[in-house]
N, C-alpha and C positions, 0 to 999 in steps of 0.2 A: 407553639414555641419551636424554633428551629434548633435541632441538636447539632453541635459541632464538636470537634476535638478540643475546643478552647476550654471547656469546663465539664465538670461532673455534676449531675443533678443529685441533690440530697433529700429535699422534701418539697411538697406542693401544698399550697393553701388555696382553697376555693370558697367563694361565697357569691351567689347570684351570678352576675356576668364577669366578676373579677377573678383573676388567677394570679398567684404569685409563686414563683418557683425559686427555691434557695439553691444556689450553685456554688461550686468552689473551682476557681481557676486552676487548671492543671499545671501551669508553669510557676506562677507567682504564689499560689496557695491562698490568694485573697478570696474572701467570701463575698457573694453578691446575690442580687435578687433580680429576676426577670419578672416585670409586672405588665399585665395586659388586661384589657377590658373589652369584652365582646369581640368585634371584628376589627377594632382599632389596632394600629401598629403598637407593639409593645416597647418597653424600655428596659434595658439591662444596665444596672448600676453595680459597681464593685465598691467594697468598703475595705481597703487594704490595711487599715489600722484597727479593724474591729473583728469580733469573734462570730462564730456560727450562731450563737444565741442572739447577737445583735441583728444579724441578717434575718433570723426567724421573726424577731420583733418587728422589723420593717415589713416583712411579708404579711404578718398578721394585721398590722396597722393598715396596710393597703387594702386588703380584702374587707376590712371592717369600715372603710371609708375615712379613717383618720388621716391617712397619707394619700395624696392625690398625685396623678401623673403630671 
């Protein structure tokens, strides 16, 4: 995952080849998740109307295979 000044990293979830990183946008304050699997390009999604707990649920669902890219 490429770190930028765009967000701050809060937590990381990993299982097998999948990684999900919960982030908070520095300007808007929106929570988001950067999801990646193996060497494939990752996807960063923001959830402007949801909480940190929501983003953590998305991250957990991704690494467990419930949520797909």
